[in-house]
C-alpha positions as CSV (number, residue, x, y, z in Angstrom):
1,X,-0.1,0.0,-0.2
2,X,1.5,3.4,-1.2
3,X,0.3,5.3,1.8
4,X,2.3,3.6,4.3
5,X,5.6,3.3,2.2
6,X,7.9,5.0,4.5
7,X,11.0,7.2,3.7
8,X,13.7,7.2,6.4
9,X,15.2,10.2,4.9
10,X,12.0,12.4,6.0
11,X,12.2,13.2,9.6
12,X,8.2,14.0,9.4
13,X,7.8,10.4,8.1
14,X,9.8,8.9,10.6
15,X,8.0,10.7,13.4
16,X,4.7,9.7,11.9
17,X,5.6,5.9,12.0
18,X,7.6,6.1,15.4
19,X,4.4,4.7,17.4
20,X,4.6,1.0,17.7
21,X,2.9,-1.9,19.7
22,X,-0.2,-3.7,19.2
23,X,-2.8,-0.8,19.2
24,X,-0.7,1.2,16.3
25,X,-0.3,-2.0,14.2
26,X,-3.9,-2.9,14.6
27,X,-4.9,0.7,13.7
28,X,-2.6,0.7,10.5
29,X,-3.8,-2.9,9.8
30,X,-7.6,-1.8,9.9
31,X,-7.0,1.2,7.7
32,X,-5.0,-1.2,5.0
33,X,-8.1,-3.5,5.1
34,X,-10.3,-0.8,4.3
35,X,-8.3,0.5,1.5
36,X,-7.6,-2.8,-0.2
37,X,-11.0,-4.3,0.2
38,X,-13.4,-1.2,0.9
39,X,-12.0,0.6,-2.2
40,X,-10.2,-1.9,-4.4
41,X,-12.5,-4.9,-3.8
42,X,-11.6,-8.3,-2.9
43,X,-12.8,-11.8,-3.9
44,X,-17.1,-11.5,-4.0
45,X,-16.9,-7.8,-2.9
46,X,-16.7,-5.6,-5.8
47,X,-14.6,-2.6,-6.0
48,X,-15.9,1.0,-5.8
49,X,-15.2,1.2,-9.7
50,X,-17.3,-1.8,-10.2
51,X,-20.1,-0.3,-8.0
52,X,-20.1,2.7,-9.6
53,X,-20.2,1.4,-13.1
54,X,-23.0,-0.8,-12.4
55,X,-25.2,1.8,-10.6
56,X,-24.7,4.4,-13.1
57,X,-25.7,2.0,-15.9
58,X,-28.5,0.9,-14.0
59,X,-29.8,4.4,-13.6
60,X,-29.1,5.5,-17.1
61,X,-26.1,7.6,-16.1
62,X,-28.0,9.9,-13.7
63,X,-25.5,10.4,-10.8
64,X,-27.8,11.1,-8.0
65,X,-30.0,8.3,-8.6
66,X,-26.8,6.1,-8.8
67,X,-25.8,7.3,-5.5
68,X,-29.1,6.6,-4.0
69,X,-29.1,3.0,-5.4
70,X,-25.6,2.5,-4.0
71,X,-26.7,4.0,-0.5
72,X,-30.0,1.6,-0.2
73,X,-27.8,-1.4,-1.4
74,X,-25.0,-0.8,1.4
75,X,-27.9,0.1,4.0
76,X,-29.7,-3.1,3.3
77,X,-26.2,-5.3,3.4
78,X,-25.3,-3.6,6.6
79,X,-28.8,-4.4,8.1
80,X,-28.2,-8.2,7.1
81,X,-24.8,-8.3,8.7
82,X,-26.4,-6.9,11.8
83,X,-29.2,-9.3,12.0
84,X,-27.0,-12.4,11.5
85,X,-24.6,-11.1,13.9
86,X,-27.3,-10.7,16.7
87,X,-29.7,-13.3,15.9
88,X,-27.7,-16.0,17.9
89,X,-27.6,-13.9,20.9
90,X,-24.6,-14.1,23.4
91,X,-24.0,-18.0,22.0
92,X,-22.6,-16.7,18.7
93,X,-21.6,-13.1,19.5
94,X,-18.2,-13.7,20.5
95,X,-17.3,-15.3,17.2
96,X,-19.3,-13.3,14.9
97,X,-19.3,-9.8,16.4
98,X,-15.5,-8.8,15.3
99,X,-16.1,-10.0,11.5
100,X,-19.6,-8.1,11.5
101,X,-17.8,-4.6,12.7
102,X,-14.8,-5.0,10.1
103,X,-17.5,-5.9,7.4
104,X,-19.7,-2.8,8.6
105,X,-16.7,-0.5,8.1
106,X,-15.5,-2.1,4.9
107,X,-19.0,-1.5,3.3
108,X,-19.0,2.0,4.6
109,X,-15.7,2.7,2.9
110,X,-17.0,1.5,-0.5
111,X,-20.2,3.3,-0.2
112,X,-18.4,6.6,0.8
113,X,-15.9,5.8,-2.1
114,X,-18.7,5.4,-4.4
115,X,-20.3,8.6,-3.8
116,X,-17.0,10.4,-3.7
117,X,-16.1,8.9,-7.4
118,X,-19.7,10.0,-8.9
119,X,-19.1,13.2,-7.7
120,X,-16.0,13.6,-9.5
121,X,-13.2,12.8,-7.0
122,X,-10.3,10.5,-8.1
123,X,-9.8,7.6,-5.5
124,X,-6.2,6.9,-7.1
125,X,-5.1,10.2,-4.9
126,X,-4.1,9.3,-1.4
127,X,-5.8,12.7,-0.3
128,X,-9.2,11.5,-1.6
129,X,-8.8,8.1,0.0
130,X,-8.0,9.9,3.3
131,X,-10.8,12.0,3.2
132,X,-13.0,9.0,2.3
133,X,-11.7,7.6,5.7
134,X,-12.2,10.8,7.8
135,X,-15.9,10.4,6.9
136,X,-16.3,7.4,8.8
137,X,-15.3,9.1,12.0
138,X,-17.7,12.0,11.7
139,X,-16.9,15.0,14.2
140,X,-13.6,13.5,15.1
141,X,-12.4,14.4,11.6
142,X,-11.4,18.0,12.3
143,X,-9.4,16.9,15.4
144,X,-7.3,14.4,13.3
145,X,-6.8,17.1,10.6
146,X,-5.5,19.5,13.2
147,X,-3.1,16.9,14.6
148,X,-2.0,16.0,11.1
149,X,-1.0,19.8,10.7
150,X,-3.8,20.4,8.0
151,X,-5.9,23.5,8.5
152,X,-9.6,23.2,8.8
153,X,-11.2,23.7,5.6
154,X,-15.0,22.9,6.2
155,X,-15.8,20.3,4.0
156,X,-13.6,17.1,3.6
157,X,-13.7,17.8,-0.1
158,X,-11.1,20.5,0.3
159,X,-8.8,18.0,1.9
160,X,-9.3,15.8,-1.0
161,X,-8.4,18.6,-3.5
162,X,-5.2,19.5,-1.6
163,X,-1.7,18.3,-2.2
164,X,-0.8,17.1,1.2
165,X,2.7,15.8,2.4
166,X,2.9,12.2,2.6
167,X,3.5,12.3,6.4
168,X,0.2,14.2,6.9
169,X,-1.8,11.7,5.0
170,X,-0.2,8.7,6.9
171,X,-0.9,10.6,10.3
172,X,-4.8,11.1,9.1
173,X,-5.0,7.4,8.1
174,X,-3.5,6.1,11.4
175,X,-5.6,8.5,13.4
176,X,-8.8,7.2,11.6
177,X,-7.5,3.6,12.3
178,X,-7.3,4.5,16.1
179,X,-10.6,6.2,16.2
180,X,-12.5,3.1,14.4
181,X,-10.7,0.7,16.7
182,X,-12.1,2.7,19.8
183,X,-15.5,2.8,18.0
184,X,-15.5,-0.9,17.5
185,X,-14.8,-1.5,20.9
186,X,-17.6,0.5,22.2
187,X,-20.1,-1.1,19.6
188,X,-19.0,-4.5,20.9
189,X,-19.9,-3.5,24.4
190,X,-23.2,-2.1,23.2
191,X,-24.0,-5.4,21.4
192,X,-23.2,-7.5,24.3
193,X,-25.6,-5.5,26.4
194,X,-28.2,-6.7,23.9
195,X,-27.3,-10.0,23.5
196,X,-30.8,-11.9,23.4
197,X,-31.2,-14.5,20.8
198,X,-33.4,-13.5,17.6
199,X,-34.3,-10.2,19.3
200,X,-30.8,-9.2,19.2
201,X,-30.8,-10.0,15.5
202,X,-33.2,-7.1,14.9
203,X,-31.5,-4.7,17.2
204,X,-28.4,-5.4,15.4
205,X,-30.0,-5.0,11.8
206,X,-31.6,-1.6,13.1
207,X,-28.4,-0.3,14.5
208,X,-26.0,-1.1,11.6
209,X,-28.6,0.3,8.9
210,X,-29.0,3.5,11.0
211,X,-25.2,4.0,11.4
212,X,-24.9,3.4,7.6
213,X,-27.5,5.8,6.7
214,X,-26.0,8.4,8.9
215,X,-22.6,7.8,7.2
216,X,-24.2,8.2,3.9
217,X,-25.7,11.6,4.8
218,X,-22.1,12.5,5.9
219,X,-20.7,11.5,2.7
220,X,-23.2,13.3,0.6
221,X,-22.5,16.5,2.7
222,X,-18.6,16.3,2.5
223,X,-18.4,15.4,-1.2
224,X,-20.3,17.9,-3.2
225,X,-19.9,17.8,-7.0
226,X,-16.2,18.5,-7.7
227,X,-17.2,21.8,-9.7
228,X,-19.1,23.1,-6.7
229,X,-16.3,22.3,-4.3
230,X,-13.8,24.0,-6.3
231,X,-15.8,27.0,-6.3
232,X,-16.0,26.9,-2.7
233,X,-12.3,26.5,-2.2
């Protein structure tokens, strides 16, 4: 993954990578999975490019209708994942929960990446990928940008259109990994408090669908049409 290639001759890059230990490695591994699977696709999970192509073809090239189709399908998929995780209650939760949480964020990454692509942003650019990941952490995004030395610019589209130092992108991505790992822990605790067979499935489905819809709304706001974002810059 190009975003994490280090250049030991760059002090900023070395500083960005100096954190070590299980937590940092977990954060980087999580971000790597979101990039590799959520954006580029793997096995049965289509890439963003494929999802966008099929949605646009199905909706006759109409961008907003294609976005609506993508959002609906990802909300449904997240709801199914949430139901399957919770339906067995405490008896299956220990095994199914970690996989479900990772699956949720992989789907969310693909959905946000698809919205950004349709709106005119190039996912081959590290800054765009970083902005996609920042969408997943909501209000925490501005704090992460500040820590990376990126001035607050309002919408994340402004981040996507900048040329950021490699070290700044790396700090952003690692920060997203830490925040998502924390959210995963909180979500796990929440699920365990509702670990009732069958009933837990309905709660899990509703919760995941709600969260996916909220991320979709955030993505629609953060990534306006590229031409609009350029005028606002």
